[in-house]
Structure formats: structure tokens, C-alpha cells
C-alpha positions as CSV (number, residue, x, y, z in Angstrom):
1,M,4.4,-10.5,4.8
2,R,4.2,-6.7,4.4
3,V,0.7,-5.3,3.9
4,Y,-0.5,-1.8,2.9
5,L,-4.0,-0.8,4.0
6,A,-5.7,1.7,1.7
7,G,-9.0,3.4,2.4
8,P,-10.6,6.8,2.7
9,Y,-8.4,9.1,4.8
10,G,-11.4,9.9,7.0
11,S,-11.5,6.2,8.0
12,R,-7.9,6.4,9.5
13,D,-9.1,5.5,13.1
14,K,-11.2,2.6,11.9
15,L,-8.3,1.3,9.7
16,R,-6.0,1.4,12.7
17,T,-8.2,-1.3,14.3
18,Y,-8.0,-3.3,11.1
19,A,-4.2,-2.9,11.1
20,D,-4.2,-4.6,14.5
21,L,-6.0,-7.6,13.0
22,V,-3.5,-7.7,10.1
23,R,-0.6,-7.6,12.7
24,A,-2.3,-10.5,14.6
25,A,-2.1,-12.5,11.3
26,D,1.7,-12.2,11.7
27,C,2.1,-9.4,9.1
28,E,3.8,-6.0,9.0
29,V,1.6,-3.0,8.2
30,T,3.4,-0.6,5.9
31,S,0.8,2.1,5.8
32,S,2.7,5.0,7.5
33,W,-0.4,7.3,6.9
34,L,-2.1,5.4,9.7
35,D,0.5,6.8,12.1
36,E,-0.2,10.4,11.3
37,D,-1.6,12.4,14.2
38,H,-3.0,15.6,12.8
39,D,-6.8,16.2,12.9
40,I,-8.9,14.9,10.1
41,T,-10.8,17.9,8.7
42,P,-12.2,18.9,5.3
43,G,-8.9,20.8,4.8
44,T,-6.8,17.6,5.4
45,E,-8.9,15.2,3.3
46,G,-9.2,14.9,-0.4
47,A,-6.8,17.5,-2.0
48,A,-5.7,18.5,1.6
49,A,-6.0,22.2,0.8
50,D,-5.0,23.2,4.4
51,L,-1.6,21.5,4.0
52,S,1.4,23.0,2.1
53,D,2.5,21.6,-1.2
54,E,5.7,20.4,0.4
55,V,3.8,18.4,3.1
56,V,1.3,17.0,0.5
57,L,4.1,15.9,-1.8
58,A,6.0,14.2,1.1
59,H,2.8,12.4,2.2
60,A,2.0,11.3,-1.4
61,R,5.5,10.0,-2.0
62,M,5.6,8.2,1.3
63,D,2.3,6.5,0.6
64,L,3.4,5.3,-2.9
65,N,6.7,4.1,-1.5
66,D,4.8,2.2,1.3
67,V,2.7,0.5,-1.4
68,V,5.7,-0.6,-3.5
69,R,7.5,-2.1,-0.5
70,S,4.4,-4.2,0.3
71,D,3.6,-7.8,-0.7
72,L,-0.1,-7.1,-0.6
73,L,-2.5,-4.2,-0.6
74,I,-5.8,-4.4,1.3
75,L,-8.3,-1.9,0.0
76,F,-11.3,-0.9,2.1
77,T,-14.1,0.5,0.0
78,A,-16.0,3.6,0.9
79,A,-19.3,1.7,1.5
80,F,-17.5,-0.8,3.7
81,V,-16.1,1.9,6.1
82,G,-19.0,4.3,5.6
83,I,-16.9,7.2,4.4
84,E,-16.5,8.4,0.8
85,G,-13.1,10.1,0.9
86,G,-11.2,11.9,-1.8
87,G,-10.0,8.9,-3.9
88,G,-6.4,8.5,-3.0
89,R,-7.0,4.9,-2.3
90,H,-7.7,4.5,-6.1
91,V,-4.3,5.9,-6.9
92,E,-2.7,3.6,-4.4
93,T,-4.6,0.6,-5.9
94,G,-3.4,1.6,-9.5
95,W,0.1,2.0,-8.2
96,A,-0.1,-1.5,-6.6
97,L,-1.4,-3.0,-9.9
98,A,1.4,-1.3,-11.9
99,H,4.0,-2.7,-9.5
100,G,2.6,-6.3,-9.4
101,V,1.4,-6.0,-5.8
102,P,-1.7,-8.2,-5.3
103,I,-4.9,-6.7,-3.9
104,I,-7.6,-7.8,-1.5
105,V,-10.7,-5.5,-1.8
106,V,-12.9,-5.5,1.4
107,G,-16.5,-4.6,0.5
108,Q,-18.2,-4.4,-2.9
109,P,-16.0,-3.5,-5.9
110,E,-16.1,0.3,-6.7
111,N,-14.8,0.1,-10.2
112,V,-13.7,-2.4,-13.0
113,F,-10.1,-2.6,-11.7
114,H,-11.4,-4.1,-8.5
115,R,-12.8,-7.0,-10.6
116,M,-9.4,-7.9,-12.2
117,T,-9.5,-11.5,-11.0
118,D,-5.9,-12.2,-12.0
119,A,-4.6,-9.6,-9.4
120,V,-7.6,-8.8,-7.1
121,T,-9.5,-10.9,-4.6
122,V,-12.8,-9.4,-3.4
123,C,-13.9,-10.2,0.2
124,P,-17.3,-8.9,1.4
125,T,-16.2,-8.9,5.1
126,M,-13.0,-8.2,7.1
127,G,-13.2,-11.8,8.5
128,E,-13.0,-13.2,4.9
129,A,-10.1,-10.8,4.2
130,I,-8.2,-12.0,7.2
131,A,-8.8,-15.6,6.2
132,Q,-7.4,-14.8,2.8
133,L,-4.4,-13.1,4.3
134,R,-3.7,-16.0,6.7
135,A,-3.8,-18.4,3.7
136,R,-1.3,-16.2,1.8
137,V,1.0,-16.1,4.8
138,A,0.8,-19.9,5.1
139,I,2.1,-20.3,1.6
140,Q,4.5,-17.4,1.6
141,P,8.0,-18.4,0.5
142,L,10.5,-19.2,3.1
143,F,12.5,-16.2,2.1
144,D,11.5,-12.7,1.1
145,V,12.1,-11.5,-2.4
146,R,14.5,-8.6,-2.5
147,R,12.6,-5.6,-3.9
148,C,13.7,-2.0,-4.6
149,R,11.8,0.4,-2.3
150,V,11.4,2.9,-5.2
151,C,10.7,0.9,-8.4
152,S,9.9,-2.5,-7.0
153,C,12.4,-4.3,-9.3
154,T,13.8,-7.7,-8.1
155,D,16.7,-10.0,-8.9
156,D,14.4,-11.8,-11.3
157,N,12.8,-8.7,-12.7
158,A,15.5,-6.0,-13.0
159,C,15.0,-2.4,-14.4
160,R,14.9,-2.2,-18.2
161,A,18.3,-0.5,-18.3
162,G,19.7,-3.0,-16.0
163,C,20.6,-2.3,-12.3
164,F,22.4,-3.6,-9.3
165,W,21.9,-3.3,-5.6
166,V,23.4,-0.3,-3.8
167,E,21.5,-1.0,-0.6
168,A,19.5,-3.9,0.7
169,D,16.3,-2.3,-0.8
170,L,17.6,0.2,-3.3
171,C,18.8,-0.4,-6.9
172,S,21.3,1.6,-8.8
173,E,18.7,3.1,-11.2
174,C,16.8,4.6,-8.3
175,V,19.6,6.2,-6.2
176,D,19.2,9.6,-7.9
177,G,15.5,9.5,-7.0
178,V,16.1,9.2,-3.2
179,G,19.5,10.9,-3.0
180,Q,22.8,9.3,-2.2
181,A,22.9,5.7,-0.9
182,S,23.7,5.6,2.8
183,A,27.3,4.7,3.6
């Protein structure tokens, strides 16, 4: 199972330890933002005013793509990690909801979307979140559903205009968005 971890950017080091717990539950962590190595400063948090528009755009697109290629998003609330942050985690949560990626919220809900019981499970502790994750892994299908890395379409839920696979994880409708398909 592929899992995206969302939380305040300033909690990156703390979330790295939670990523280890997720990996120990036999899951892949897709949150590439956890691998970034630049210093966390007021200029790299929130709107990241110290970073160029090109760098910010690349990070934002990478994060959204990481969410879409996940089977589950685990959101760590500001109160749970003790850091408020700029709110990017809320965009990632909305992106997950829009693409049908289920969510586990760790901590108390921060907004009404965290209480959407048809798509969101709230766990007050990390231990309960890992138990939820292990239960989901145990009932995971024997095969992975093929999903486009850009739009999240599947064989059973194709793009509205119709599409076909040009790569293992890229549909024909999204090729222009990422450039030419690899040979």
C-alpha cells in the first residue's frame, strides 16, 4: 500500500519518524517532501517566500502527484505535531478527497472535511492510526489497481473523454501534462 503523509512543513523531522512506522507496517511512503534537505526557516514555510517561483511550482506539483499515486493519505493535525504551518496539508487533503484517496486524520479534526466519515477516519493517536493502517493492509486486494500518476484514472474509472495506457502509470489524456511518454 502506498501512503502519503501530510502535515505542517515545519514538522518534517517528526513526520520522518512516523514514516518509519508506516514502512514498518509494510507500506511505501510516497511523500517525497520528507526527503528534502534544505533548512526549515520562515522563508521556506508557508508561501516559501525565500524560494523561486520555479522551485515552489516544482515542489507543489510533486506533492500533488505524490498524493494522487497514493492509496491512502495520513494527515497529521497541527495540534498533534505541535506546529501550525502554512496550510499546504489542507490542499493535499482536498486533492486526496477529489481523487478518491481515503484519509486517516491523526489528532483532532481541524475542519469539517476531516469529519467526512465516508472518506475519513479520525484517530486520536499514532498508535490507533497504525492499527487502522495495518487493518487496511490486511484487506488490501491481492493486486494493485492500475492508476494514472497524473489524474488518478483507472481501468474501471477512465477519463471522461476516454483514455488508454501509454505507460504503466500514465494515461493518454495526461501525456501532454508531463511531456512525451518514455520510450
